[in-house]
Structure formats: C-alpha cells, structure tokens
N, CA, C and O atoms as a GROMACS GRO file, in nm:
protein
  224
    1UNK      N    1   0.087  -0.122   0.000
    1UNK     CA    2  -0.012   0.015   0.006
    1UNK      C    3   0.083   0.122   0.008
    1UNK      O    4   0.068   0.211  -0.077
    2UNK      N    5   0.176   0.130   0.086
    2UNK     CA    6   0.280   0.236   0.089
    2UNK      C    7   0.361   0.272  -0.040
    2UNK      O    8   0.400   0.384  -0.072
    3UNK      N    9   0.378   0.149  -0.109
    3UNK     CA   10   0.441   0.146  -0.246
    3UNK      C   11   0.338   0.235  -0.344
    3UNK      O   12   0.384   0.336  -0.396
    4UNK      N   13   0.230   0.206  -0.363
    4UNK     CA   14   0.133   0.263  -0.416
    4UNK      C   15   0.134   0.384  -0.391
    4UNK      O   16   0.149   0.462  -0.486
    5UNK      N   17   0.121   0.428  -0.272
    5UNK     CA   18   0.115   0.575  -0.236
    5UNK      C   19   0.228   0.667  -0.288
    5UNK      O   20   0.216   0.775  -0.346
    6UNK      N   21   0.346   0.596  -0.252
    6UNK     CA   22   0.475   0.674  -0.265
    6UNK      C   23   0.485   0.702  -0.428
    6UNK      O   24   0.522   0.811  -0.471
    7UNK      N   25   0.445   0.583  -0.520
    7UNK     CA   26   0.468   0.618  -0.650
    7UNK      C   27   0.369   0.711  -0.709
    7UNK      O   28   0.398   0.775  -0.810
    8UNK      N   29   0.239   0.723  -0.644
    8UNK     CA   30   0.177   0.805  -0.694
    8UNK      C   31   0.203   0.949  -0.638
    8UNK      O   32   0.172   1.047  -0.706
    9UNK      N   33   0.251   0.960  -0.532
    9UNK     CA   34   0.279   1.088  -0.491
    9UNK      C   35   0.411   1.154  -0.588
    9UNK      O   36   0.428   1.273  -0.616
   10UNK      N   37   0.491   1.044  -0.626
   10UNK     CA   38   0.618   1.111  -0.695
   10UNK      C   39   0.563   1.133  -0.827
   10UNK      O   40   0.615   1.225  -0.890
   11UNK      N   41   0.465   1.067  -0.886
   11UNK     CA   42   0.404   1.084  -1.000
   11UNK      C   43   0.340   1.234  -1.010
   11UNK      O   44   0.360   1.303  -1.110
   12UNK      N   45   0.270   1.274  -0.911
   12UNK     CA   46   0.210   1.382  -0.903
   12UNK      C   47   0.307   1.512  -0.880
   12UNK      O   48   0.281   1.627  -0.917
   13UNK      N   49   0.426   1.469  -0.808
   13UNK     CA   50   0.518   1.580  -0.822
   13UNK      C   51   0.598   1.598  -0.938
   13UNK      O   52   0.645   1.710  -0.958
   14UNK      N   53   0.621   1.500  -1.024
   14UNK     CA   54   0.683   1.497  -1.160
   14UNK      C   55   0.621   1.535  -1.250
   14UNK      O   56   0.676   1.547  -1.359
   15UNK      N   57   0.464   1.571  -1.229
   15UNK     CA   58   0.389   1.610  -1.349
   15UNK      C   59   0.406   1.748  -1.378
   15UNK      O   60   0.394   1.830  -1.287
   16UNK      N   61   0.435   1.783  -1.497
   16UNK     CA   62   0.434   1.941  -1.514
   16UNK      C   63   0.298   2.019  -1.494
   16UNK      O   64   0.198   1.964  -1.538
   17UNK      N   65   0.288   2.117  -1.443
   17UNK     CA   66   0.170   2.194  -1.427
   17UNK      C   67   0.132   2.261  -1.544
   17UNK      O   68   0.214   2.334  -1.601
   18UNK      N   69   0.002   2.245  -1.594
   18UNK     CA   70  -0.052   2.298  -1.717
   18UNK      C   71  -0.164   2.401  -1.687
   18UNK      O   72  -0.268   2.371  -1.629
   19UNK      N   73  -0.133   2.527  -1.734
   19UNK     CA   74  -0.257   2.602  -1.698
   19UNK      C   75  -0.380   2.564  -1.766
   19UNK      O   76  -0.384   2.488  -1.863
   20UNK      N   77  -0.490   2.626  -1.705
   20UNK     CA   78  -0.612   2.567  -1.785
   20UNK      C   79  -0.647   2.668  -1.904
   20UNK      O   80  -0.599   2.781  -1.912
   21UNK      N   81  -0.716   2.624  -1.974
   21UNK     CA   82  -0.773   2.665  -2.106
   21UNK      C   83  -0.830   2.809  -2.069
   21UNK      O   84  -0.890   2.827  -1.963
   22UNK      N   85  -0.808   2.912  -2.164
   22UNK     CA   86  -0.857   3.035  -2.144
   22UNK      C   87  -1.012   3.011  -2.193
   22UNK      O   88  -1.089   3.103  -2.161
   23UNK      N   89  -1.071   2.900  -2.267
   23UNK     CA   90  -1.211   2.914  -2.306
   23UNK      C   91  -1.287   2.847  -2.188
   23UNK      O   92  -1.410   2.863  -2.192
   24UNK      N   93  -1.235   2.772  -2.081
   24UNK     CA   94  -1.305   2.737  -1.994
   24UNK      C   95  -1.345   2.850  -1.880
   24UNK      O   96  -1.446   2.845  -1.811
   25UNK      N   97  -1.245   2.952  -1.876
   25UNK     CA   98  -1.276   3.072  -1.785
   25UNK      C   99  -1.411   3.124  -1.829
   25UNK      O  100  -1.498   3.115  -1.742
   26UNK      N  101  -1.445   3.172  -1.935
   26UNK     CA  102  -1.538   3.245  -1.989
   26UNK      C  103  -1.670   3.156  -1.952
   26UNK      O  104  -1.775   3.212  -1.924
   27UNK      N  105  -1.658   3.015  -1.954
   27UNK     CA  106  -1.784   2.947  -1.916
   27UNK      C  107  -1.806   2.924  -1.768
   27UNK      O  108  -1.896   2.852  -1.726
   28UNK      N  109  -1.721   2.990  -1.692
   28UNK     CA  110  -1.740   2.948  -1.550
   28UNK      C  111  -1.864   2.978  -1.487
   28UNK      O  112  -1.924   3.084  -1.509
   29UNK      N  113  -1.904   2.890  -1.412
   29UNK     CA  114  -2.042   2.881  -1.341
   29UNK      C  115  -2.047   2.997  -1.231
   29UNK      O  116  -1.955   3.005  -1.149
   30UNK      N  117  -2.150   3.084  -1.230
   30UNK     CA  118  -2.166   3.181  -1.140
   30UNK      C  119  -2.189   3.122  -0.994
   30UNK      O  120  -2.274   3.033  -0.980
   31UNK      N  121  -2.119   3.166  -0.892
   31UNK     CA  122  -2.123   3.117  -0.755
   31UNK      C  123  -2.252   3.182  -0.696
   31UNK      O  124  -2.280   3.299  -0.722
   32UNK      N  125  -2.334   3.101  -0.613
   32UNK     CA  126  -2.460   3.162  -0.536
   32UNK      C  127  -2.403   3.200  -0.400
   32UNK      O  128  -2.321   3.131  -0.340
   33UNK      N  129  -2.456   3.318  -0.355
   33UNK     CA  130  -2.417   3.349  -0.222
   33UNK      C  131  -2.504   3.272  -0.121
   33UNK      O  132  -2.623   3.295  -0.103
   34UNK      N  133  -2.424   3.167  -0.050
   34UNK     CA  134  -2.503   3.100   0.032
   34UNK      C  135  -2.552   3.161   0.193
   34UNK      O  136  -2.644   3.128   0.268
   35UNK      N  137  -2.459   3.247   0.203
   35UNK     CA  138  -2.507   3.329   0.334
   35UNK      C  139  -2.632   3.404   0.298
   35UNK      O  140  -2.705   3.428   0.394
   36UNK      N  141  -2.671   3.446   0.184
   36UNK     CA  142  -2.793   3.509   0.174
   36UNK      C  143  -2.902   3.442   0.173
   36UNK      O  144  -3.004   3.494   0.218
   37UNK      N  145  -2.904   3.301   0.114
   37UNK     CA  146  -2.989   3.205   0.120
   37UNK      C  147  -2.993   3.140   0.280
   37UNK      O  148  -3.099   3.087   0.313
   38UNK      N  149  -2.918   3.142   0.347
   38UNK     CA  150  -2.919   3.114   0.485
   38UNK      C  151  -2.998   3.209   0.564
   38UNK      O  152  -3.080   3.178   0.650
   39UNK      N  153  -2.972   3.303   0.536
   39UNK     CA  154  -3.022   3.447   0.639
   39UNK      C  155  -3.165   3.446   0.603
   39UNK      O  156  -3.244   3.489   0.687
   40UNK      N  157  -3.217   3.396   0.472
   40UNK     CA  158  -3.347   3.419   0.459
   40UNK      C  159  -3.414   3.296   0.497
   40UNK      O  160  -3.536   3.304   0.491
   41UNK      N  161  -3.355   3.157   0.546
   41UNK     CA  162  -3.418   3.055   0.615
   41UNK      C  163  -3.418   3.117   0.756
   41UNK      O  164  -3.522   3.095   0.819
   42UNK      N  165  -3.338   3.178   0.808
   42UNK     CA  166  -3.319   3.218   0.939
   42UNK      C  167  -3.458   3.330   0.982
   42UNK      O  168  -3.517   3.331   1.090
   43UNK      N  169  -3.480   3.406   0.879
   43UNK     CA  170  -3.571   3.521   0.904
   43UNK      C  171  -3.710   3.447   0.906
   43UNK      O  172  -3.799   3.512   0.960
   44UNK      N  173  -3.742   3.333   0.861
   44UNK     CA  174  -3.888   3.270   0.903
   44UNK      C  175  -3.894   3.267   1.023
   44UNK      O  176  -3.799   3.273   1.101
   45UNK      N  177  -4.020   3.258   1.054
   45UNK     CA  178  -4.089   3.240   1.206
   45UNK      C  179  -4.045   3.106   1.264
   45UNK      O  180  -4.056   3.002   1.199
   46UNK      N  181  -4.002   3.110   1.369
   46UNK     CA  182  -3.953   2.998   1.426
   46UNK      C  183  -4.055   2.895   1.423
   46UNK      O  184  -4.168   2.938   1.399
   47UNK      N  185  -4.044   2.771   1.441
   47UNK     CA  186  -4.155   2.655   1.457
   47UNK      C  187  -4.192   2.650   1.583
   47UNK      O  188  -4.112   2.657   1.676
   48UNK      N  189  -4.318   2.639   1.598
   48UNK     CA  190  -4.385   2.662   1.742
   48UNK      C  191  -4.376   2.510   1.786
   48UNK      O  192  -4.403   2.415   1.712
   49UNK      N  193  -4.332   2.501   1.921
   49UNK     CA  194  -4.290   2.367   1.952
   49UNK      C  195  -4.407   2.320   2.030
   49UNK      O  196  -4.454   2.392   2.118
   50UNK      N  197  -4.457   2.204   2.003
   50UNK     CA  198  -4.588   2.170   2.081
   50UNK      C  199  -4.534   2.072   2.222
   50UNK      O  200  -4.432   2.004   2.233
   51UNK      N  201  -4.635   2.094   2.309
   51UNK     CA  202  -4.597   2.025   2.412
   51UNK      C  203  -4.608   1.890   2.402
   51UNK      O  204  -4.687   1.835   2.324
   52UNK      N  205  -4.510   1.813   2.500
   52UNK     CA  206  -4.525   1.650   2.499
   52UNK      C  207  -4.680   1.599   2.532
   52UNK      O  208  -4.749   1.639   2.626
   53UNK      N  209  -4.709   1.518   2.447
   53UNK     CA  210  -4.815   1.443   2.484
   53UNK      C  211  -4.785   1.333   2.591
   53UNK      O  212  -4.686   1.264   2.570
   54UNK      N  213  -4.846   1.312   2.683
   54UNK     CA  214  -4.811   1.200   2.786
   54UNK      C  215  -4.904   1.100   2.779
   54UNK      O  216  -5.023   1.126   2.792
   55UNK      N  217  -4.864   0.987   2.760
   55UNK     CA  218  -4.956   0.876   2.747
   55UNK      C  219  -4.982   0.830   2.895
   55UNK      O  220  -4.896   0.828   2.983
   56UNK      N  221  -5.115   0.794   2.912
   56UNK     CA  222  -5.134   0.734   3.041
   56UNK      C  223  -5.181   0.585   3.052
   56UNK      O  224  -5.198   0.534   3.162
   0.00000   0.00000   0.00000
C-alpha cells in the first residue's frame, strides 16, 4: 500500500503544471451567495414547539 502511495506521490510531483484553457474561464459557473439564502431561512418564523403528549 505504501509503495502505491509513494509512486502516486512522485508521479504527481513530477507531472508538469499545465494552465487551464482560457475557453473554460469564460464558461465559469456563477457562484451563489450561500449566506444570503441561509439568512432568508433564518428570517422565517421559528417553528412552534408543541407540548409533549403524555400517555397514561
């Protein structure tokens, strides 16, 4: 197992770095602001807690 890991590690170290194509930069996906959607959820009225039903 360690031989496989070390060979993979050296393969990654010896692989030349290739810059990404400029075509892919123009088609990048727009990021969604997660904080905005999270704050919308927090603004909703809090759920009403029902009292526990006791079985007799």
